[in-house]
C-alpha positions in Angstrom: 22.6 -8.6 4.8 23.0 -6.4 1.4 19.4 -4.7 0.7 19.8 -4.8 -2.6 16.7 -3.5 -5.5 14.9 -6.7 -6.2 15.2 -7.0 -1.3 13.0 -2.9 -2.3 10.8 -4.1 -4.7 9.5 -7.4 -3.2 8.6 -5.7 0.0 6.6 -3.4 -2.3 5.0 -6.5 -3.5 4.2 -7.6 -0.2 3.4 -5.0 1.1 0.8 -3.2 -1.6 -0.9 -7.7 -2.0 -1.0 -7.5 2.0 -2.7 -3.8 1.8 -5.2 -5.3 -1.2 -6.1 -8.1 0.9 -6.9 -5.8 3.8 -9.0 -3.5 2.2 -11.3 -5.7 0.1 -11.8 -7.5 3.3 -12.7 -3.7 4.7 -14.6 -3.9 1.4 -16.1 -6.3 1.9 -17.5 -6.0 5.2 -19.1 -2.4 4.4 -20.7 -4.0 1.5 -22.0 -6.4 3.3 -23.4 -4.3 6.2 -24.7 -1.5 4.0 -25.0 -2.2 0.6 -27.5 0.7 -0.3 -24.5 3.2 1.1 -22.0 1.2 -2.1 -24.5 1.3 -4.1 -24.7 5.1 -3.9 -21.4 5.7 -3.9 -20.4 3.7 -7.4 -23.6 2.9 -8.7 -25.1 6.4 -9.9 -28.3 8.0 -9.6 -31.1 5.7 -10.7 -29.5 1.9 -11.4 -28.4 -0.3 -8.6 -25.7 -2.6 -8.9 -26.4 -6.5 -9.3 -23.7 -7.5 -6.7 -22.3 -4.2 -3.7 -20.4 -6.7 -2.2 -18.6 -7.7 -4.9 -18.1 -4.1 -6.5 -17.1 -3.3 -3.3 -14.5 -5.8 -2.5 -12.7 -4.6 -6.0 -12.9 -1.3 -5.4 -11.3 -1.4 -2.0 -8.2 -4.1 -3.9 -7.7 -1.4 -5.9 -7.2 0.8 -4.1 -5.4 -1.0 -1.3 -3.0 -1.9 -4.2 -2.6 1.5 -4.5 -2.0 2.6 -1.1 0.0 -0.9 -0.1 2.4 -0.1 -2.9 2.6 4.1 -1.8 3.4 3.0 1.9 6.1 0.7 1.7 7.7 2.9 -1.2 7.8 5.1 0.9 9.0 3.1 3.4 11.2 1.8 1.2 12.7 5.2 0.0 13.4 6.0 3.7 15.4 3.0 4.6 17.7 4.2 1.7 17.8 8.0 2.8 18.4 6.3 6.3 21.5 4.2 5.1 23.0 7.0 3.4 22.9 9.7 6.1 24.5 6.5 8.0 27.0 5.6 5.4 28.1 9.5 4.6 28.4 9.8 8.3 30.6 6.9 8.6 32.8 8.3 5.6 33.3 12.2 7.8 34.4 10.6 11.2 36.8 8.5 9.5 37.8 11.7 8.1 38.2 13.3 10.8 40.6 10.5 12.9 42.3 10.0 9.6 
């Protein structure tokens, strides 16, 4: 099956959504275990966040989207580069046999 641009886009989309879910879950666990850490990290100096677990989950989801999209894009780009290298090797080997 030939991989088209839509196929690569769907891979990137699924990777980003999956990483967003993992990031949200991890951040929610951190928010449950250490809400003071979330308040210190994101809340500022004197004010406390009203819902540190929800805030940590949202921030984890955003970072998960960024990291997941970057990782999936890199993987798809690497796949394209490897395919181009194989194509070039095949073309050169077919020229030598002719």
